C-alpha positions as CSV (number, residue, x, y, z in Angstrom):
1,M,-36.3,15.4,-170.0
2,T,-35.7,19.1,-171.4
3,D,-37.0,21.9,-169.4
4,Q,-38.3,25.1,-170.3
5,S,-34.8,26.8,-169.2
6,E,-32.7,24.7,-171.5
7,F,-34.8,25.6,-174.4
8,S,-34.0,29.3,-173.4
9,S,-30.9,29.0,-173.3
10,R,-30.7,27.3,-177.1
11,A,-32.4,30.3,-178.0
12,A,-30.1,32.4,-176.9
13,L,-27.0,30.5,-177.9
14,C,-28.8,30.8,-181.3
15,R,-29.2,34.4,-181.4
16,K,-25.4,34.8,-180.6
17,L,-24.4,32.9,-183.3
18,A,-26.6,34.8,-185.8
19,Q,-24.4,37.7,-184.5
20,R,-21.0,36.1,-185.1
21,E,-22.3,34.4,-188.4
22,P,-24.1,36.8,-190.1
23,S,-23.8,34.5,-193.8
24,N,-26.2,31.7,-191.5
25,G,-28.1,34.5,-189.6
26,M,-31.3,33.6,-191.0
27,F,-30.8,30.0,-190.2
28,W,-29.8,31.0,-186.4
29,M,-32.9,33.1,-185.8
30,A,-35.4,30.6,-187.0
31,E,-33.3,28.2,-184.8
32,A,-33.9,30.5,-182.0
33,E,-37.6,31.2,-182.7
34,K,-38.3,27.5,-182.6
35,W,-36.3,27.0,-179.3
36,S,-38.2,30.3,-178.0
37,R,-41.5,28.7,-178.6
38,L,-40.6,25.6,-176.9
39,S,-39.7,27.6,-173.7
40,K,-42.7,29.3,-173.9
41,E,-45.0,26.4,-174.0
42,T,-46.2,24.5,-170.8
43,P,-44.7,21.5,-170.1
44,H,-46.8,18.4,-170.4
45,G,-47.0,16.3,-167.1
46,G,-46.4,12.8,-166.6
47,S,-49.5,11.5,-168.7
48,C,-51.1,12.4,-171.9
49,D,-54.4,13.4,-173.0
50,E,-54.3,12.8,-176.9
51,I,-52.7,10.6,-178.9
52,D,-51.4,11.7,-182.0
53,P,-53.8,9.9,-185.0
54,G,-50.9,9.1,-186.9
55,V,-49.0,7.5,-183.9
56,L,-52.2,5.7,-182.8
57,A,-52.4,4.1,-186.6
58,R,-48.5,3.3,-186.4
59,L,-49.1,1.5,-182.9
60,L,-52.2,-0.4,-184.3
61,A,-50.5,-1.5,-187.5
62,Q,-47.2,-3.0,-185.6
63,S,-49.9,-4.4,-183.4
64,T,-51.8,-6.2,-186.3
65,R,-48.4,-7.4,-187.9
66,L,-47.2,-8.9,-184.5
67,L,-50.6,-10.7,-183.9
68,F,-50.2,-12.3,-187.7
69,I,-46.6,-13.1,-186.8
70,L,-47.7,-15.2,-183.6
71,A,-50.9,-16.3,-185.4
């Protein structure tokens, strides 16, 4: 599992790359912002309270197909 300190390290690396590669600076700063946001989020525990509706729909569709195959 990736922890917050690794996200912070990735953000710092992207900032350094933005300084070293001015032609790609906007890209690296966008990446740094993404990693920085992830580092500030609270980590999720072992359990998940909510399931994304899209994931739930895909799981339901897959289980339905499996039932038809087994029948």
